[in-house]
TIMI-134968 format. One record per atom (N, C-alpha, C, CB): residue in one letter; x, y, z. Coordinates in Angstrom, 2 decimals, padded with zeros to 5 digits. Atoms other than C-alpha are relative to their C-alpha. Glycine has a CB too. Layout:
<pts>
[pt "A", [X, Y, Z]]
...
</pts>
This chain:
<pts>
[pt "X", [001.31, 000.61, 000.34]]
[pt "X", [106.23, -091.11, -138.36]]
[pt "X", [-000.98, 001.10, -000.05]]
[pt "X", [-000.46, -001.09, 001.02]]
[pt "X", [000.95, -001.07, 000.18]]
[pt "X", [103.56, -088.82, -139.72]]
[pt "X", [-001.27, -000.39, 000.85]]
[pt "X", [-000.33, 000.22, -001.56]]
[pt "X", [001.21, 000.17, -000.75]]
[pt "X", [100.50, -088.20, -137.66]]
[pt "X", [-001.16, 000.23, -000.78]]
[pt "X", [-000.04, 000.83, 001.13]]
[pt "X", [001.18, -000.27, 000.52]]
[pt "X", [096.93, -087.81, -138.44]]
[pt "X", [-000.22, 001.47, -000.20]]
[pt "X", [-000.96, -000.58, 000.78]]
[pt "X", [000.36, -001.50, 000.06]]
[pt "X", [096.88, -084.09, -137.70]]
[pt "X", [001.28, 000.67, 000.36]]
[pt "X", [-001.22, 000.45, 001.03]]
[pt "X", [-001.13, -000.78, -000.43]]
[pt "X", [099.31, -081.30, -137.05]]
[pt "X", [-000.42, 001.03, 001.14]]
[pt "X", [000.61, 000.74, -001.23]]
[pt "X", [000.27, -000.87, -001.16]]
[pt "X", [099.46, -079.38, -133.76]]
[pt "X", [-000.03, 001.35, -000.44]]
[pt "X", [000.99, -000.15, 001.11]]
[pt "X", [000.27, -001.37, 000.44]]
[pt "X", [098.09, -075.88, -134.18]]
[pt "X", [000.04, 000.85, 001.33]]
[pt "X", [-001.46, 000.13, -000.80]]
[pt "X", [000.12, -000.86, -001.10]]
[pt "X", [097.27, -074.31, -130.80]]
[pt "X", [-000.58, -000.62, 001.24]]
[pt "X", [-000.78, 001.12, -000.37]]
[pt "X", [000.76, 000.42, -001.27]]
[pt "X", [095.87, -074.58, -127.18]]
[pt "X", [-001.00, 001.16, 000.20]]
[pt "X", [001.02, -000.21, 001.36]]
[pt "X", [001.05, -001.02, -000.22]]
[pt "X", [092.59, -072.82, -126.35]]
[pt "X", [-000.41, -000.12, 001.50]]
[pt "X", [-001.29, -000.24, -000.99]]
[pt "X", [000.33, 000.02, -001.40]]
[pt "X", [091.91, -071.85, -122.76]]
[pt "X", [-001.33, 000.74, 000.18]]
[pt "X", [001.14, 000.65, 000.86]]
[pt "X", [001.29, -000.62, -000.45]]
[pt "X", [088.44, -071.19, -121.36]]
[pt "X", [000.21, 001.15, 001.00]]
[pt "X", [-000.91, -001.08, 000.66]]
[pt "X", [-000.19, -001.03, -000.97]]
[pt "X", [088.13, -067.89, -119.49]]
[pt "X", [-001.30, 000.92, -000.01]]
[pt "X", [001.34, 000.83, -000.32]]
[pt "X", [001.09, -000.99, 000.03]]
[pt "X", [085.70, -065.04, -118.70]]
[pt "X", [000.30, 001.21, -000.90]]
[pt "X", [-000.29, 000.49, 001.41]]
[pt "X", [-000.34, -001.15, 000.78]]
[pt "X", [087.66, -062.33, -120.60]]
[pt "X", [001.08, -000.27, -000.99]]
[pt "X", [000.38, 001.10, 000.87]]
[pt "X", [-000.96, 000.44, 000.89]]
[pt "X", [089.41, -063.55, -123.63]]
[pt "X", [001.00, 001.18, -000.46]]
[pt "X", [-000.74, -000.63, -001.18]]
[pt "X", [-000.78, -001.18, 000.45]]
[pt "X", [090.65, -060.02, -124.69]]
[pt "X", [001.18, 000.19, 000.93]]
[pt "X", [-000.88, 001.29, -000.04]]
[pt "X", [-001.07, -000.27, -001.04]]
[pt "X", [092.54, -059.50, -121.37]]
[pt "X", [000.93, -001.02, 000.06]]
[pt "X", [-000.51, 000.19, 001.34]]
[pt "X", [-000.88, 001.11, -000.18]]
[pt "X", [093.95, -062.96, -121.29]]
[pt "X", [001.04, 000.07, -001.17]]
[pt "X", [-000.81, -001.39, 000.01]]
[pt "X", [-000.89, 000.05, 001.09]]
[pt "X", [095.37, -062.54, -124.85]]
[pt "X", [001.18, 001.03, 000.18]]
[pt "X", [-000.78, 000.25, -001.30]]
[pt "X", [-000.96, -001.10, -000.27]]
[pt "X", [097.12, -059.28, -123.84]]
[pt "X", [000.91, -000.54, 001.19]]
[pt "X", [-000.78, 001.44, 000.39]]
[pt "X", [-000.85, 000.48, -000.99]]
[pt "X", [098.42, -060.95, -120.62]]
[pt "X", [001.05, -000.88, -000.49]]
[pt "X", [-000.74, -000.64, 000.98]]
[pt "X", [-001.06, 000.97, 000.48]]
[pt "X", [100.14, -063.82, -122.47]]
[pt "X", [000.80, 000.66, -001.08]]
[pt "X", [-000.63, -001.35, -000.56]]
[pt "X", [-000.85, -000.69, 001.02]]
[pt "X", [101.39, -061.52, -125.28]]
[pt "X", [001.05, 000.85, 000.77]]
[pt "X", [-000.90, 000.95, -001.00]]
[pt "X", [-001.08, -000.72, -000.83]]
[pt "X", [103.19, -059.40, -122.57]]
[pt "X", [000.94, -001.01, 000.69]]
[pt "X", [-000.68, 000.93, 001.14]]
[pt "X", [-000.82, 001.13, -000.67]]
[pt "X", [104.42, -062.65, -120.92]]
[pt "X", [000.94, -000.53, -001.14]]
[pt "X", [-000.99, -001.28, 000.64]]
[pt "X", [-000.89, 000.72, 000.90]]
[pt "X", [105.72, -064.35, -124.07]]
[pt "X", [000.43, 000.70, -001.27]]
[pt "X", [-000.62, -001.23, -000.36]]
[pt "X", [-000.29, -000.69, 001.18]]
[pt "X", [106.13, -061.67, -126.64]]
[pt "X", [-000.98, -000.28, -001.12]]
[pt "X", [001.33, -000.33, -000.42]]
[pt "X", [000.72, 000.25, 001.14]]
[pt "X", [104.72, -061.82, -130.06]]
[pt "X", [-001.07, 001.01, -000.21]]
[pt "X", [-000.53, -001.31, 000.04]]
[pt "X", [000.99, -001.00, 000.18]]
[pt "X", [101.44, -060.28, -131.01]]
[pt "X", [-001.38, -000.64, 000.12]]
[pt "X", [000.18, 000.70, -001.34]]
[pt "X", [001.37, 000.44, -000.09]]
[pt "X", [097.66, -060.48, -130.36]]
[pt "X", [-000.41, -000.01, -001.42]]
[pt "X", [-000.92, 000.90, 000.93]]
[pt "X", [000.42, 000.16, 001.42]]
[pt "X", [096.29, -061.81, -133.74]]
[pt "X", [-001.50, 000.08, -000.19]]
[pt "X", [000.50, -001.33, -000.54]]
[pt "X", [001.38, -000.13, 000.02]]
[pt "X", [092.55, -061.70, -132.79]]
[pt "X", [-000.46, 000.39, 001.29]]
[pt "X", [-000.63, -001.18, -000.42]]
[pt "X", [000.47, -000.33, -001.28]]
[pt "X", [090.49, -060.18, -130.14]]
[pt "X", [-001.43, 000.56, -000.17]]
[pt "X", [000.97, 001.00, 000.71]]
[pt "X", [001.40, -000.62, -000.19]]
[pt "X", [086.73, -059.73, -129.56]]
[pt "X", [-000.54, -000.57, 001.38]]
[pt "X", [-001.06, -000.39, -001.30]]
[pt "X", [000.55, 000.22, -001.27]]
[pt "X", [084.40, -060.21, -126.53]]
[pt "X", [-000.07, -001.50, 000.26]]
[pt "X", [-001.34, 000.66, 000.10]]
[pt "X", [000.27, 001.47, -000.09]]
[pt "X", [084.08, -063.94, -127.23]]
[pt "X", [001.27, -000.85, -000.17]]
[pt "X", [-001.03, -000.41, -001.07]]
[pt "X", [-001.17, 000.75, 000.53]]
[pt "X", [087.60, -065.00, -128.57]]
[pt "X", [001.24, 000.90, -000.02]]
[pt "X", [-000.30, -000.53, -001.45]]
[pt "X", [-001.28, -000.71, 000.14]]
[pt "X", [091.24, -063.89, -128.31]]
[pt "X", [001.04, -001.02, -000.50]]
[pt "X", [000.45, 000.67, 001.37]]
[pt "X", [-001.18, 000.89, 000.57]]
[pt "X", [094.41, -065.26, -129.99]]
[pt "X", [001.24, 000.84, 000.18]]
[pt "X", [-000.19, -000.43, -001.63]]
[pt "X", [-001.26, -000.58, 000.02]]
[pt "X", [098.05, -064.57, -129.53]]
[pt "X", [000.98, -001.05, -000.63]]
[pt "X", [000.41, 000.45, 001.45]]
[pt "X", [-001.15, 000.83, 000.47]]
[pt "X", [101.05, -065.91, -131.51]]
[pt "X", [001.21, 000.48, 000.83]]
[pt "X", [000.27, 000.15, -001.63]]
[pt "X", [-001.13, -000.45, -000.85]]
[pt "X", [103.95, -065.87, -129.08]]
[pt "X", [001.23, 000.11, -000.84]]
[pt "X", [000.25, -000.95, 001.18]]
[pt "X", [-001.24, -000.18, 000.73]]
[pt "X", [107.48, -064.86, -130.07]]
[pt "X", [000.66, -001.27, -000.51]]
[pt "X", [000.93, 000.69, 000.83]]
[pt "X", [-000.67, 001.26, 000.50]]
[pt "X", [108.58, -068.50, -130.30]]
[pt "X", [-000.76, -000.71, -001.06]]
[pt "X", [000.23, -000.96, 001.13]]
[pt "X", [000.88, 000.57, 001.06]]
[pt "X", [105.74, -069.29, -132.74]]
[pt "X", [-001.15, -000.78, 000.53]]
[pt "X", [000.78, -000.88, -000.91]]
[pt "X", [001.10, 000.72, -000.57]]
[pt "X", [103.30, -071.02, -130.46]]
[pt "X", [-001.22, 000.84, -000.05]]
[pt "X", [000.29, -000.42, 001.40]]
[pt "X", [001.23, -000.78, 000.02]]
[pt "X", [099.73, -070.04, -130.72]]
[pt "X", [-000.85, -000.40, 001.25]]
[pt "X", [-000.80, -000.25, -001.36]]
[pt "X", [000.92, 000.18, -001.13]]
[pt "X", [097.45, -069.60, -127.70]]
[pt "X", [-001.25, 000.79, -000.28]]
[pt "X", [000.65, 000.46, 001.33]]
[pt "X", [001.29, -000.52, 000.23]]
[pt "X", [093.75, -069.03, -128.00]]
[pt "X", [-000.77, 000.04, 001.34]]
[pt "X", [-000.74, -000.83, -001.06]]
[pt "X", [000.66, -000.18, -001.28]]
[pt "X", [091.18, -067.92, -125.34]]
[pt "X", [-001.44, 000.21, -000.58]]
[pt "X", [000.63, 001.29, 000.96]]
[pt "X", [001.50, -000.09, 000.31]]
[pt "X", [087.40, -068.49, -125.55]]
[pt "X", [-000.84, 000.29, 001.28]]
[pt "X", [-000.51, -001.37, -000.66]]
[pt "X", [000.83, -000.38, -001.04]]
[pt "X", [084.77, -066.88, -123.30]]
[pt "X", [-000.98, -001.17, 000.33]]
[pt "X", [-000.71, 001.28, -000.37]]
[pt "X", [001.04, 001.05, -000.48]]
[pt "X", [082.73, -069.32, -121.18]]
[pt "X", [-000.67, 000.61, 001.07]]
[pt "X", [000.59, -001.40, 000.46]]
[pt "X", [000.78, -000.50, -001.03]]
[pt "X", [079.86, -068.14, -119.11]]
[pt "X", [000.23, -000.88, 001.31]]
[pt "X", [-001.47, 000.02, -000.46]]
[pt "X", [-000.17, 000.77, -001.30]]
[pt "X", [080.38, -069.14, -115.44]]
[pt "X", [001.38, -000.63, 000.14]]
[pt "X", [-001.07, -001.12, 000.09]]
[pt "X", [-001.37, 000.61, -000.20]]
[pt "X", [084.10, -069.88, -115.86]]
[pt "X", [000.43, 000.15, 001.44]]
[pt "X", [001.09, 000.66, -000.94]]
[pt "X", [-000.56, 000.12, -001.34]]
[pt "X", [085.62, -070.98, -112.56]]
[pt "X", [001.41, -000.15, -000.01]]
[pt "X", [-000.57, -001.09, 000.72]]
[pt "X", [-001.44, 000.28, 000.01]]
[pt "X", [089.30, -070.62, -111.87]]
[pt "X", [000.34, -001.30, 000.79]]
[pt "X", [000.75, 001.21, 000.61]]
[pt "X", [-000.56, 001.16, -000.73]]
[pt "X", [091.33, -073.66, -110.74]]
[pt "X", [000.27, 000.22, 001.45]]
[pt "X", [001.26, -000.42, -000.62]]
[pt "X", [-000.43, -000.14, -001.43]]
[pt "X", [091.65, -074.21, -107.02]]
[pt "X", [001.21, -000.82, 000.26]]
[pt "X", [-001.10, -000.41, 000.97]]
[pt "X", [-001.24, 000.74, -000.17]]
[pt "X", [095.25, -075.33, -107.12]]
[pt "X", [000.64, 000.22, 001.32]]
[pt "X", [000.95, 000.34, -001.06]]
[pt "X", [-000.21, 001.30, 000.61]]
[pt "X", [096.80, -077.45, -105.85]]
[pt "X", [-001.14, -001.05, 000.30]]
[pt "X", [001.35, -000.55, 000.48]]
[pt "X", [001.16, 000.88, -000.33]]
[pt "X", [093.56, -078.95, -104.21]]
[pt "X", [-001.22, 000.85, -000.14]]
[pt "X", [000.09, -000.63, 001.47]]
[pt "X", [001.30, -000.69, -000.10]]
[pt "X", [089.95, -078.19, -104.21]]
[pt "X", [-001.00, -000.53, -001.07]]
[pt "X", [000.20, 001.55, -000.17]]
[pt "X", [001.12, 000.43, 000.84]]
[pt "X", [086.72, -078.39, -106.21]]
[pt "X", [000.25, 000.05, -001.52]]
[pt "X", [-001.17, 000.84, 000.31]]
[pt "X", [-000.22, -000.22, 001.36]]
[pt "X", [088.09, -077.27, -109.56]]
[pt "X", [001.47, -000.41, -000.25]]
[pt "X", [-000.30, 001.47, -000.40]]
[pt "X", [-001.31, 000.39, 000.19]]
[pt "X", [091.16, -079.32, -110.33]]
[pt "X", [000.82, 000.52, -001.24]]
[pt "X", [-000.04, -001.37, -000.02]]
[pt "X", [-000.81, -000.26, 001.21]]
[pt "X", [094.04, -078.39, -112.62]]
[pt "X", [000.03, -000.98, -000.94]]
[pt "X", [001.28, 000.26, 000.29]]
[pt "X", [000.20, 001.05, 001.01]]
[pt "X", [093.77, -080.05, -115.93]]
[pt "X", [001.20, 000.06, -000.93]]
[pt "X", [-001.38, 000.17, -000.79]]
[pt "X", [-001.26, -000.11, 000.83]]
[pt "X", [097.04, -078.76, -117.61]]
[pt "X", [000.65, 001.33, 000.57]]
[pt "X", [-000.31, 000.07, -001.72]]
[pt "X", [-000.59, -001.26, -000.25]]
[pt "X", [099.51, -075.94, -117.24]]
[pt "X", [001.02, 000.34, -001.07]]
[pt "X", [000.61, 000.03, 001.35]]
[pt "X", [-001.03, -000.46, 000.89]]
[pt "X", [101.92, -073.91, -119.39]]
[pt "X", [001.31, 000.23, 000.73]]
[pt "X", [-000.44, 001.23, -000.69]]
[pt "X", [-001.36, -000.31, -000.58]]
[pt "X", [105.72, -073.57, -118.73]]
[pt "X", [000.63, 001.08, -000.90]]
[pt "X", [000.97, -001.34, 000.06]]
[pt "X", [-000.77, -001.07, 000.72]]
[pt "X", [107.73, -070.46, -119.68]]
[pt "X", [001.41, 000.06, 000.60]]
[pt "X", [-000.72, 001.44, 000.12]]
[pt "X", [-001.37, -000.16, -000.59]]
[pt "X", [111.54, -070.14, -119.45]]
[pt "X", [000.25, 001.51, 000.22]]
[pt "X", [001.13, -000.63, -000.97]]
[pt "X", [-000.33, -001.41, -000.35]]
[pt "X", [112.86, -066.97, -117.87]]
[pt "X", [001.46, 000.05, 000.44]]
[pt "X", [-000.95, 000.57, 001.15]]
[pt "X", [-001.45, -000.16, -000.42]]
[pt "X", [116.40, -065.57, -117.16]]
[pt "X", [000.04, 000.22, 001.52]]
[pt "X", [000.72, 001.24, -000.77]]
[pt "X", [-000.02, -000.47, -001.37]]
[pt "X", [115.55, -064.32, -113.69]]
[pt "X", [-001.42, -000.16, 000.67]]
[pt "X", [000.46, 001.49, 000.04]]
[pt "X", [001.36, 000.31, -000.63]]
[pt "X", [112.76, -065.81, -111.51]]
[pt "X", [-000.63, 001.15, 000.84]]
[pt "X", [000.14, -001.24, 000.92]]
[pt "X", [000.51, -001.14, -000.89]]
[pt "X", [112.46, -062.93, -109.10]]
[pt "X", [-000.59, 001.15, -000.84]]
[pt "X", [001.18, 000.58, 000.91]]
[pt "X", [000.29, -001.13, 000.89]]
[pt "X", [112.35, -060.32, -111.85]]
[pt "X", [-001.33, -000.37, -000.84]]
[pt "X", [001.31, 000.30, -001.00]]
[pt "X", [001.10, 000.46, 000.81]]
[pt "X", [109.83, -062.37, -114.00]]
[pt "X", [-001.21, -000.06, 000.89]]
[pt "X", [000.30, -001.37, -000.65]]
[pt "X", [001.20, 000.13, -001.02]]
[pt "X", [107.52, -062.96, -110.89]]
[pt "X", [-000.45, 001.43, 000.23]]
[pt "X", [000.43, -000.74, 001.49]]
[pt "X", [000.43, -001.32, -000.23]]
[pt "X", [107.48, -059.27, -110.12]]
[pt "X", [-000.69, 000.57, -001.20]]
[pt "X", [001.11, 000.83, 000.39]]
[pt "X", [000.52, -000.45, 001.17]]
[pt "X", [106.74, -058.32, -113.65]]
[pt "X", [-001.49, -000.63, -000.22]]
[pt "X", [000.99, -000.35, -001.12]]
[pt "X", [001.35, 000.63, 000.19]]
[pt "X", [103.89, -060.80, -113.94]]
[pt "X", [-001.08, 000.29, 001.06]]
[pt "X", [000.17, -001.47, -000.07]]
[pt "X", [000.75, -000.48, -001.00]]
[pt "X", [102.45, -059.92, -110.68]]
[pt "X", [-000.70, 001.48, -000.32]]
[pt "X", [000.91, 000.02, 001.19]]
[pt "X", [000.46, -001.43, 000.50]]
[pt "X", [102.21, -056.26, -112.06]]
[pt "X", [-000.94, -000.10, -001.06]]
[pt "X", [001.16, 000.88, -000.52]]
[pt "X", [000.96, 000.10, 001.09]]
[pt "X", [100.35, -057.58, -115.06]]
[pt "X", [-001.34, -000.66, 000.41]]
[pt "X", [000.62, -000.78, -001.13]]
[pt "X", [001.25, 000.47, -000.41]]
[pt "X", [097.73, -059.24, -113.00]]
[pt "X", [000.08, -001.50, 000.39]]
[pt "X", [-000.99, 000.24, -001.09]]
[pt "X", [-000.08, 001.42, -000.46]]
[pt "X", [099.08, -062.73, -112.24]]
[pt "X", [-000.10, 000.00, 001.47]]
[pt "X", [001.33, -000.71, -000.44]]
[pt "X", [000.08, 000.25, -001.42]]
[pt "X", [098.60, -064.23, -108.82]]
[pt "X", [001.07, -001.00, 000.38]]
[pt "X", [-001.40, -000.51, 000.41]]
[pt "X", [-000.96, 000.90, -000.47]]
[pt "X", [100.89, -066.39, -106.72]]
[pt "X", [-000.51, -000.90, 001.10]]
[pt "X", [001.16, 000.73, 000.44]]
[pt "X", [000.47, 000.84, -001.09]]
[pt "X", [099.58, -069.35, -104.83]]
[pt "X", [001.11, -000.26, 001.08]]
[pt "X", [-000.51, -001.36, -000.57]]
[pt "X", [-000.93, 000.28, -001.15]]
[pt "X", [101.06, -070.22, -101.39]]
[pt "X", [000.78, -001.14, -000.23]]
[pt "X", [-000.70, -000.19, 001.27]]
[pt "X", [-000.67, 001.21, 000.19]]
[pt "X", [102.05, -073.70, -102.41]]
[pt "X", [000.98, 000.15, -001.17]]
[pt "X", [-000.98, -001.12, -000.22]]
[pt "X", [-001.06, -000.16, 000.89]]
[pt "X", [105.42, -073.53, -104.30]]
[pt "X", [000.89, -001.11, 000.10]]
[pt "X", [000.69, 001.21, 000.21]]
[pt "X", [-000.75, 001.26, -000.07]]
[pt "X", [106.93, -076.96, -104.97]]
[pt "X", [001.39, 000.14, -000.74]]
[pt "X", [-000.85, -001.18, -000.63]]
[pt "X", [-001.18, 000.03, 000.86]]
[pt "X", [109.75, -075.79, -107.34]]
[pt "X", [001.26, 000.62, 000.68]]
[pt "X", [-000.30, 000.74, -001.31]]
[pt "X", [-001.14, -000.51, -000.59]]
[pt "X", [112.10, -074.17, -104.96]]
[pt "X", [000.63, 001.17, -000.85]]
[pt "X", [000.95, -001.12, 000.20]]
[pt "X", [-000.73, -000.92, 000.72]]
[pt "X", [114.72, -072.09, -106.78]]
[pt "X", [-000.04, -000.33, -001.50]]
[pt "X", [001.38, 000.05, 000.52]]
[pt "X", [-000.05, 000.41, 001.40]]
[pt "X", [114.00, -073.90, -110.15]]
[pt "X", [-001.17, 000.62, -000.79]]
[pt "X", [-000.02, -001.54, -000.10]]
[pt "X", [001.19, -000.59, 000.73]]
[pt "X", [110.45, -072.66, -110.90]]
[pt "X", [-000.98, 000.56, 000.95]]
[pt "X", [-000.72, -001.04, -000.87]]
[pt "X", [001.08, -000.61, -000.80]]
[pt "X", [107.56, -070.66, -109.60]]
[pt "X", [-001.34, -000.25, -000.60]]
[pt "X", [000.20, 001.50, 000.16]]
[pt "X", [001.34, 000.22, 000.42]]
[pt "X", [103.88, -071.54, -109.87]]
[pt "X", [-000.79, 001.38, 000.14]]
[pt "X", [-000.65, -001.18, 000.87]]
[pt "X", [000.84, -001.32, -000.05]]
[pt "X", [101.67, -068.43, -110.76]]
[pt "X", [-001.32, -000.44, -000.66]]
[pt "X", [000.73, 001.34, -000.83]]
[pt "X", [001.38, 000.11, 000.76]]
[pt "X", [098.09, -068.08, -112.09]]
[pt "X", [-000.28, 001.24, -000.78]]
[pt "X", [-001.23, -000.22, 001.00]]
[pt "X", [000.31, -001.07, 000.92]]
[pt "X", [096.99, -066.00, -114.90]]
[pt "X", [-001.19, 000.69, 000.60]]
[pt "X", [-000.28, -000.50, -001.46]]
[pt "X", [001.30, -000.80, -000.61]]
[pt "X", [094.11, -063.36, -114.37]]
[pt "X", [-001.19, -000.85, -000.12]]
[pt "X", [-000.34, 001.43, -000.77]]
[pt "X", [001.12, 000.86, 000.01]]
[pt "X", [091.60, -066.07, -115.23]]
[pt "X", [000.18, -001.20, 000.90]]
[pt "X", [-000.26, -000.43, -001.37]]
[pt "X", [-000.19, 001.05, -000.98]]
[pt "X", [093.09, -068.44, -112.65]]
[pt "X", [000.67, -001.28, -000.52]]
[pt "X", [-001.30, -000.35, 000.57]]
[pt "X", [-000.76, 001.14, 000.65]]
[pt "X", [094.90, -070.89, -114.97]]
[pt "X", [001.47, -000.10, 000.62]]
[pt "X", [000.10, 000.23, -001.64]]
[pt "X", [-001.51, 000.05, -000.44]]
[pt "X", [098.22, -072.06, -113.25]]
[pt "X", [000.97, -000.05, -001.26]]
[pt "X", [000.29, -001.36, 000.95]]
[pt "X", [-000.99, 000.16, 000.86]]
[pt "X", [101.33, -071.66, -115.26]]
[pt "X", [001.28, 000.12, 000.80]]
[pt "X", [-000.11, 000.95, -001.11]]
[pt "X", [-001.27, -000.10, -000.74]]
[pt "X", [105.08, -071.91, -114.33]]
[pt "X", [000.92, 000.84, -000.79]]
[pt "X", [000.64, -001.40, 000.28]]
[pt "X", [-001.27, -000.70, 000.59]]
[pt "X", [108.03, -069.64, -114.98]]
[pt "X", [001.17, -000.84, 000.61]]
[pt "X", [000.13, 001.70, 000.44]]
[pt "X", [-001.01, 000.97, -000.31]]
[pt "X", [111.00, -071.92, -114.99]]
[pt "X", [001.47, 000.74, -000.28]]
[pt "X", [-000.24, -001.38, -000.93]]
[pt "X", [-001.36, -000.51, 000.18]]
[pt "X", [114.75, -070.88, -114.59]]
[pt "X", [000.64, -000.61, -001.28]]
[pt "X", [000.87, -000.33, 001.27]]
[pt "X", [-000.71, 000.52, 001.17]]
[pt "X", [116.53, -071.16, -117.90]]
[pt "X", [001.27, -000.59, 000.46]]
[pt "X", [000.27, 001.08, -001.06]]
[pt "X", [-001.35, 000.68, -000.44]]
[pt "X", [119.42, -073.79, -117.50]]
[pt "X", [001.07, 000.76, -000.64]]
[pt "X", [000.13, -001.59, -000.43]]
[pt "X", [-001.17, -000.68, 000.62]]
[pt "X", [122.81, -072.20, -118.07]]
[pt "X", [001.01, -001.12, -000.26]]
[pt "X", [000.64, 001.18, 000.95]]
</pts>
């Protein structure tokens, strides 16, 4: 069934769109396709587009509870959870204390505070 529109991308609010575009390019491969002080864009290796727009007063999510609730999150498949986590922490990701995924996934937050998951690729 045809829809009214065609999916194009997701745009994340943040304080530093240039830095967030580079972070996600390092995470998902691909290339940064646009970058200035107010907007950044990356096309990931799998073809998905992520965009980032600067918002004055941006506040990171207080996950899993708090005054700024999570409104969505991104999932990325990885071969090795421990290795991916270490690499992402080096790139500026954070790791919340609450980890509901056990050995199946890890919840991390990007440098702007958006939660995302790295998930073990099923074999």
